[in-house]
C-alpha positions as CSV (number, residue, x, y, z in Angstrom):
1,L,86.5,131.7,180.0
2,A,89.0,131.3,177.2
3,T,86.3,130.3,174.6
4,A,84.3,133.3,175.5
5,L,87.1,135.7,175.2
6,R,88.0,134.2,172.1
7,A,84.4,134.8,170.7
8,L,84.6,138.5,172.0
9,V,87.9,139.1,170.5
10,K,86.7,137.6,167.2
11,D,83.6,139.7,167.3
12,R,85.3,143.0,168.1
13,M,88.2,142.3,165.5
14,G,85.5,142.0,163.0
15,T,83.9,145.3,163.8
16,Y,86.9,147.2,164.1
17,Q,88.1,145.9,160.6
18,K,84.8,146.7,159.1
19,N,85.0,150.2,160.5
20,Y,88.4,150.6,159.3
21,L,87.4,149.4,155.8
22,D,84.4,151.6,155.7
23,S,86.4,154.6,156.5
24,F,88.3,154.0,153.1
25,R,85.4,153.0,150.9
26,S,84.5,154.7,147.5
27,G,82.4,157.8,148.5
28,T,84.0,158.5,151.9
29,E,86.3,161.3,152.2
30,L,89.3,159.0,152.4
31,G,88.5,156.6,149.9
32,N,87.7,159.5,147.3
33,W,91.1,160.8,148.0
34,L,93.0,157.7,147.8
35,E,91.3,157.0,144.4
36,R,92.9,160.2,142.9
37,R,96.3,159.3,144.0
38,P,98.8,158.7,140.9
39,I,100.1,155.4,140.6
40,L,103.1,157.1,139.2
41,A,105.0,160.2,139.6
42,Q,108.1,161.9,137.6
43,V,110.3,164.4,139.2
44,N,113.0,165.6,136.8
45,N,114.3,162.2,135.5
46,T,113.2,160.0,138.4
47,L,109.9,157.7,138.2
48,F,108.3,157.1,141.5
49,V,106.2,154.0,142.0
50,H,105.3,152.1,144.9
51,G,106.5,148.5,143.8
52,G,108.5,148.6,140.5
53,I,108.3,148.4,136.9
54,S,108.0,144.6,135.3
55,P,108.5,144.1,131.7
56,D,104.7,143.7,131.3
57,A,104.1,147.1,132.9
58,A,106.9,148.8,130.9
59,Q,105.1,148.0,127.8
60,Y,101.9,149.7,128.9
61,L,103.8,152.8,130.2
62,T,105.5,153.2,126.8
63,K,102.0,153.0,125.1
64,I,100.1,155.1,127.2
65,G,102.6,157.0,129.6
66,I,102.8,158.3,133.0
67,D,99.5,160.4,132.6
68,G,97.7,157.8,130.9
69,I,98.6,155.1,133.6
70,N,97.4,157.6,136.3
71,K,94.3,158.3,134.3
72,L,93.6,154.8,133.8
73,F,93.9,153.7,137.4
74,A,91.6,156.9,138.6
75,S,88.9,155.8,136.3
76,N,88.9,152.3,137.7
77,A,89.8,152.7,141.0
78,N,86.1,152.7,142.5
79,E,85.6,149.6,144.9
80,D,83.0,148.5,142.4
81,N,85.7,148.5,139.4
82,L,88.8,148.0,140.8
83,S,89.3,144.1,141.6
84,D,88.0,143.2,138.2
85,F,90.0,145.9,136.4
86,L,93.3,144.8,138.2
87,D,92.4,140.6,137.7
88,R,90.8,140.8,134.4
89,T,92.5,143.1,132.0
90,G,96.2,143.5,130.9
91,E,96.3,147.1,131.8
92,G,95.0,146.1,135.3
93,R,97.6,143.6,135.7
94,A,100.4,146.2,134.6
95,I,99.1,148.6,137.2
96,Y,98.9,146.0,140.0
97,D,102.8,145.1,139.1
98,M,103.6,148.8,139.4
99,V,102.2,148.5,143.1
100,T,103.8,145.1,144.1
101,Y,106.7,144.1,141.7
102,R,109.9,143.5,143.4
103,G,112.1,142.1,140.6
104,N,113.7,145.7,140.2
105,H,115.7,145.0,143.5
106,E,117.6,142.1,142.0
107,S,121.1,143.2,141.0
108,S,121.0,141.1,138.1
109,S,118.3,143.6,137.0
110,C,120.8,146.7,136.4
111,P,121.4,146.0,132.9
112,H,117.8,146.1,131.8
113,L,116.5,149.0,134.1
114,S,117.0,151.4,131.4
115,K,114.8,149.6,129.1
116,L,111.9,149.4,131.6
117,L,111.9,153.4,131.8
118,P,110.0,155.7,129.4
119,D,112.1,158.3,127.5
120,G,113.7,161.1,129.8
121,I,113.5,158.8,132.4
122,S,116.9,157.6,133.9
123,R,116.3,156.6,137.4
124,L,113.6,154.7,139.2
125,G,112.5,155.2,143.2
126,V,110.5,152.6,145.0
127,G,109.0,151.9,148.4
128,H,107.4,149.3,150.1
129,T,110.5,147.2,150.3
130,P,111.8,148.1,154.0
131,G,115.3,148.0,155.1
132,N,117.2,150.0,157.9
133,V,118.6,152.3,155.3
134,V,117.9,153.7,151.9
135,R,119.4,151.6,149.1
136,L,120.9,152.8,146.1
137,M,121.6,150.6,143.3
138,C,122.5,150.1,139.6
139,D,125.0,153.1,139.8
140,G,122.3,155.5,141.6
141,N,119.5,154.6,139.0
142,F,117.6,152.4,141.4
143,L,116.3,153.8,144.7
144,A,114.8,151.7,147.4
145,L,113.6,154.5,149.4
146,D,111.5,152.7,152.3
147,S,114.0,152.8,155.5
148,S,111.5,151.9,157.9
149,L,111.2,155.6,159.2
150,G,107.9,154.9,161.3
151,R,109.0,153.9,164.7
152,W,105.9,151.6,165.2
153,Y,107.1,149.6,161.7
154,R,110.8,149.7,162.7
155,N,110.1,148.4,166.1
156,S,107.8,145.5,165.5
157,G,106.7,145.2,161.7
158,N,103.1,144.4,161.0
159,E,102.6,143.0,164.5
160,Y,100.7,144.8,167.1
161,C,102.8,145.8,170.1
162,P,102.0,148.7,172.5
163,G,105.6,149.9,172.3
164,D,105.7,151.7,175.6
165,T,107.2,148.2,177.5
166,V,108.8,145.3,176.5
167,Q,106.2,142.5,176.6
168,T,106.6,138.9,176.2
169,S,104.1,136.2,175.4
170,K,103.1,133.5,177.8
171,N,105.0,130.7,176.1
172,G,107.9,133.1,175.8
173,R,108.1,132.7,172.1
174,Y,107.4,136.0,171.3
175,T,108.7,139.4,172.6
176,C,107.6,143.0,171.6
177,K,110.3,145.3,171.9
178,Q,110.1,148.7,173.7
179,M,109.8,151.5,171.0
180,K,112.6,154.2,170.9
181,D,111.9,157.6,171.4
182,N,113.7,158.9,168.5
183,C,113.0,158.2,164.6
184,E,115.6,156.1,162.8
185,G,116.2,155.3,159.1
186,Q,117.2,157.6,156.2
187,I,115.7,160.0,154.1
188,I,116.9,161.1,150.7
189,R,117.1,164.4,149.0
190,I,117.1,164.7,145.2
191,K,118.1,168.3,144.1
192,N,116.4,170.1,141.4
193,G,118.3,169.1,138.2
194,D,119.1,165.5,139.7
């Protein structure tokens, strides 16, 4: 029975994963929408990016600017091109850094932060580094904005847990907590002119 159940779960997970990925493919409504999303966004003197700005990414950012980075990504975002672009070109690796880089979170990076940002930008806001609160560092010039607002994520991270009740694995090593009814975390408001 256990072997048959494992095979069934593997088969169903494969089907679910394929359907999920197919819904985001190039040419689908969601895929096309995602491929047009910018990698960088500037609001007043703040630059927003998912991961951070590495020294290599800063060179390309200085060279072609925010709009240039966004256009370059959009022109290569199709699933047929994206992997090669990110893996095999300097521009692609720099853009990949902007999505994944975490080096700006170190307090030792504060003295160098302004050198990584383009002219007219004095603050960097990033996500993808969840904590329980928004973190302001580098005298307010670095904003770590992911405060785990999603109740599902805050409850159990990337693990699948039903959330409606406390559940413990058979061996007692893993427990899914019950999800709270209210959201937690923080948001930040940046006023015009900030």
